[in-house]
N, C-alpha and C positions, 0 to 999 in steps of 0.2 A: 503449506510446512514446506521447509526448508530446515535441512538439518537441525530440525526442531524447536526454531523458530517463524512467526509467522510473517510472510513470503506474498502472499495475494491469492486472493477470492475473491468468485462471487456471489456479491450480495444484490438480487432481482433481477436487473438487468442490466447493473454495472459492476465495471473489476473494482478493486480495492486494491491500493497495491501500498507496501509500506514501504518507504523512501526515506534519504536521508532527510532529518530536520533542517539540517543547515541548507536544504533546497526545495522545500516545500514553498515559499512566497512564489518561487518560480514557477513550479511545477501547476499553481494553482490560476495562475494566468493564461495556460496551454490553453486552450478548444476544449472544452469535454472534461474540463479538471477539475473538483472540489475539494474543500473538507472535507473527511469523513467526518460524518456527528451524528453514526450511529445508534450511542448513549444520549443526544440533544447537547451533548457535550463534545466540542470541536477540538481535533485531536491530532494537534502538531505531530509531521513524522503519515501520518495516513490520509490517505490520496480516492477518494470516486473517480473513474471515469468512465464517461456514457458512450453508448456508439460514437459520437460526434469525434472524440479523440480516439481512436481508433479504425478509422475505416480502413487504414491499409496495413497491410504488413509489418510497412517498415514504422510505422506511432504503432500499432499493435509493440511489435521487438522493442519499439524505445522508452514506452512504457515496463512492462517486464525487465528488461537492463536495466533499469533502473531497482527496481526492487530487487535482483537478487545480487547486484553490486552494494546497497545497503546491506543485505540479509548476511554479507559478508565480515563486517565489522559493528554488527545489531548484536545485543545481549539477549539470551534466551529468559523467558519468561519461567522464575524458581517456582516448578512442582510443588504442588501444598502438598503432603503427606499427611494420609489418617495416625495416627498412634493409639497403640493399643493395650 
């Protein structure tokens, strides 16, 4: 979480990145990247990157940069509050 918004995370042995949905199709063409389908439903703007897509520091920084750049304009999820 960055500034209260989903940004990056680790699921098993892959890194999840929340990126600009407009860049999604370009991103999934990169080595080691695929659309996140954690709930069996593809999610545009969320990608999974395996170790073949981040072998070098430069590659890792690329994915982190995409996620952090989008985080600045991403909307945060509305928190559900229990009303008593």
